[in-house]
Structure formats: C-alpha cells, structure tokens
C-alpha positions in Angstrom: 65.3 -52.8 -2.7 62.2 -52.1 -4.8 64.2 -52.2 -8.0 65.7 -55.5 -7.0 62.3 -57.0 -6.2 61.0 -56.0 -9.6 63.8 -58.0 -11.3 63.3 -60.9 -8.9 59.6 -60.9 -9.7 60.5 -61.2 -13.4 62.7 -64.3 -12.6 59.9 -65.8 -10.5 57.3 -65.1 -13.3 59.6 -66.9 -15.8 59.8 -69.9 -13.5 56.0 -69.9 -13.0 55.4 -69.7 -16.7 57.8 -72.5 -17.3 55.8 -74.7 -14.9 52.6 -73.9 -17.0 54.2 -74.8 -20.4 56.5 -77.6 -19.1 59.7 -76.6 -20.9 61.8 -77.9 -18.0 62.1 -77.4 -14.3 60.5 -74.6 -12.2 63.3 -72.1 -12.5 63.8 -68.7 -14.1 66.6 -66.1 -14.2 67.3 -62.6 -15.5 70.6 -60.7 -16.0 70.4 -56.9 -15.4 72.8 -54.2 -16.5 72.3 -50.5 -15.8 68.7 -51.0 -14.8 67.8 -53.0 -17.9 67.1 -56.7 -18.3 69.7 -57.9 -20.9 69.2 -61.6 -20.5 66.4 -64.0 -19.7 66.4 -67.7 -19.0 64.2 -70.6 -18.0 65.1 -74.1 -17.3 65.1 -76.0 -20.6 66.7 -79.3 -19.5 63.9 -81.6 -20.6 62.8 -79.6 -23.6 66.3 -79.6 -25.1 67.6 -82.8 -23.6 70.5 -80.7 -22.3 71.4 -81.2 -18.6 73.3 -77.9 -18.7 70.2 -75.9 -19.8 69.5 -74.4 -16.4 67.8 -71.0 -16.2 71.0 -69.2 -15.0 73.1 -70.7 -17.8 70.4 -69.7 -20.4 70.2 -66.2 -19.0 74.0 -65.8 -19.0 74.2 -67.0 -22.6 71.3 -64.7 -23.6 73.0 -61.7 -21.9 76.4 -62.4 -23.5 74.8 -62.7 -26.9 72.7 -59.5 -26.5 75.7 -57.5 -25.1 78.2 -59.1 -27.5 80.7 -60.0 -24.8 81.9 -63.0 -22.8 82.1 -61.1 -19.5 79.1 -59.8 -17.5 81.0 -57.5 -15.2 78.7 -54.9 -13.8 75.7 -57.1 -14.2 73.4 -58.6 -11.6 71.8 -62.0 -11.9 68.4 -62.6 -10.3 67.3 -66.2 -10.1 64.2 -67.8 -8.7 66.3 -70.3 -6.7 69.7 -70.5 -5.1 72.1 -71.7 -7.9 73.4 -75.2 -8.2 77.2 -75.8 -8.3 77.3 -75.7 -12.1 75.4 -72.5 -12.3 77.4 -70.9 -9.5 80.6 -71.8 -11.4 79.1 -70.2 -14.6 78.2 -67.1 -12.6 81.8 -66.7 -11.4 83.2 -67.5 -14.9 80.9 -64.8 -16.4 82.2 -62.2 -13.8 78.6 -61.4 -12.6 78.9 -58.6 -10.1 75.9 -59.4 -7.9 73.7 -62.4 -7.3 70.2 -62.4 -5.9 68.1 -65.6 -5.3 64.7 -66.3 -4.0 64.1 -69.9 -2.9 66.9 -71.8 -1.2 68.6 -75.1 -2.2 66.7 -76.7 0.7 63.4 -75.5 -0.9 64.5 -77.0 -4.2 65.4 -80.3 -2.5 61.9 -80.5 -1.1 60.6 -80.4 -4.7 63.1 -83.2 -5.6 65.8 -80.9 -7.0 68.6 -81.7 -4.6 72.2 -80.9 -5.4 73.5 -82.0 -2.0 75.1 -85.1 -3.6 77.2 -82.9 -5.8 78.5 -80.9 -2.9 79.3 -84.2 -1.1 81.1 -85.6 -4.2 83.2 -82.4 -4.4 84.4 -82.9 -0.8 85.6 -86.4 -1.4 89.1 -87.4 -2.7 89.0 -88.2 -6.4 89.5 -91.9 -5.8 86.3 -92.1 -3.6 83.9 -90.3 -6.0 81.1 -92.0 -7.7 82.5 -91.2 -11.2 86.0 -92.6 -11.6 88.5 -89.9 -12.6 91.7 -91.0 -14.4 94.4 -88.6 -15.6 95.9 -89.4 -19.1 98.5 -87.7 -21.4 99.2 -84.7 -19.2 102.5 -83.9 -21.0 100.7 -83.6 -24.4 98.0 -81.4 -22.9 100.5 -79.1 -21.1 102.0 -78.4 -24.6 98.7 -76.8 -25.6 98.9 -74.4 -22.6 102.5 -73.6 -23.5 101.4 -72.8 -27.1 98.5 -70.6 -25.7 100.9 -68.7 -23.4 103.3 -68.0 -26.3 100.5 -66.9 -28.7 100.2 -63.2 -29.6 96.7 -64.0 -31.1 95.0 -65.0 -27.8 92.3 -63.0 -26.1 92.9 -63.4 -22.3 89.8 -63.9 -20.2 
C-alpha cells in the first residue's frame, strides 16, 4: 500500500495547492498507469465557469490526452475525495480499473459540498424530480442509432 499512498498524497497535494491558489474547490486527482502518473486534475469549476470541471474529470481528460486514447483500462484513479455521481459516471465510462479515494462524501458535505440531493433526485420517478424531464421526437432520434449500427466507419466504445 506504500505505492498507493504515494499517489494519494499527490492527489491530496493537488487539492491543498488548489485551496492556496483558489482555482476551484478543494479537490485533486491523479490517474496512474504502470506505476506512472499519466493524468492530473484539480477542481477548476469557478476558474473556468464550468460545472463539470471536477478534479476527476480533468484528470481523466489529461490522461486520455497524454495516452492518446478514450479508454483508461488498466489505470487507477486516486482522488482526494469520494467522487460525486457525475465523476463516478465518468470513471465508469473511462473504464478505470481501480478507484482510490481519501475523504468521504460526508466529509465533503461538512465543507458544503454535498451531493446527497443528486442521489435523492436519481431515486425519484422522473415526474417527481426538481428538473422537469420531457421526451420529444424519439422516432427521429432512434433513426440516428439505426444509422450508427449500420455504419462500417464507427469506432465502438
């Protein structure tokens, strides 16, 4: 576990540095492949005015760019805090093989970074959620999937 602690310390260091320079929230993450850090990220939400610029997302983007791939199979992600639902989704979409986190979502909530409302929303039927959700033009959209499935130019992922 010494090796893992080294990578986690790097994620925590990135989070601490981000607090000092105020680029965004107090979060940091690194992606590791074959014993080497291949991606780094800090929370840049307020600096970039991008609500998706969480440390994990930035680290995944950096690793994909550095490795020239859209899949991070065989990589580990080390993050200073338990990922939110959006980041957890991205971790799965990126095919990250291992996830390590330091602080918990409860620790984050005590610092006013609570994602409990999102988990609650996910559990509600669509018609009871805070943001109304209306399906439109399904038939037209399904044709796009049919064209994709028939294409010999696609790259499955």
